[in-house]
N, C-alpha and C positions, 0 to 999 in steps of 0.2 A: 468494452466489457464491464468495467467498473460502473459506468453509467447505467447499463442494463440491470445490474445487480441492485443498484441504489433505487431504480425505478420499481423493480419487483418488490423490494423491501417496503417502499413507500405505499405501493398498492396493497400489499398484504396488511400493512398497518391500518390503512383506511378501511379495508374490508373488515378487519376485526373490530374497529370502532363502530362501523355501521351495523355490524351484526350485534354487538353489545347494545347499541341503542335500540335496535329492533326487539331484542329480548326484554329490555326495560319497558318498552311500550306495550308489549304483549302482557307482561306481568302487571303493569298498571291497569290495563284494560280488564284483565281477569279479576284483579282485586276490586276494582270499582264495580264490576258486575256482581261479585260475591257480596260486597257491602250493601249494594242497592237491594239485592234479593233478601239479605238478612234483615235489613231495615224494614222492608215491606212486610216480611213475614212477622216480625216482632210487633209492628204497629197493627197489622191486620189481626194477629192473634190476641192482642190486648183488647181491641175493639170487639172481637168475637167473644172473648171471655166476658166482657161487660154485658153484652147483649144476652148471652146465655145465662149469666147470673140473674139478671132481672126477669128473664123469661121463666127461670126456675122458681123465683120467688112468686111470680104471678101464678104459675101452675100449682105451686104448693098451697097458696091461699085459695085457689079455685077448688082444688080437690078437697081442701079442708072444709070449705063451705058445703060441698056435696056430701062429705062424710060426717059433718058435724063436729069435726075436731081438726084444728090446724096441725097438730102433731101427726095425725094419720095422713093428712095431705102431703106433708113434707116427707114422711116415710115412703109414700108412693113415688114421689119424685126421686128420692134416694135409691129406691129399688130399681127404677128405670135406669139410673146411672150405673148401678151395679151390673145390670144386664148388658148395658153398652160396654162396660169394662171387660166383661167376660168375652164378648164378641170381638172386641179390639184385641185382646190378648191371644185369642185363637187365630186371628188373621193378621197379626202385626207385620209379618214378613211381606205379605202381599200388599197390605194397605200403606205401610210406612217405609220399610227398608228399601224395597225395589224402586219406588218413586224417588226417594232421596238419592239413591245411587245414580239413577238416570239423570236427575236434575244437576248433580254435581258434574257428571260427565259432560252434559250439555253446556255447563258454565265454562269448563276448562277447554272443551273442544267444540266450539260453536259450529264448525263446519262438518261435524259428525252427522252423517246422513241417517234418516229414519229407516232406510232399508237395512242397515246393519243392526243386528240384534245385540243387546248387551248380555 
């Protein structure tokens, strides 16, 4: 009887240790996925910013040469960005919030099927 209780205690202890290790592995996997995604987004965002900045300078000088004034060319580019800002603010939930929520859910629950809607 005492041997059975000792075996059960030992098996429960092993089960708890294995379960704890499994939780640590899942946590490490999720953290590595999140850090990888964040690093990719930061590097991609930085490179996209540089590309957009140089394209904006080029567009400003191009429109400046067409209009005969660099100031007017850069004002045209700034106006374009103002229009983009208004569109972004109007559709920010659809463009930003929902995709971020879905991406975070996919990171934490990779087995989450596409058939289920968020």
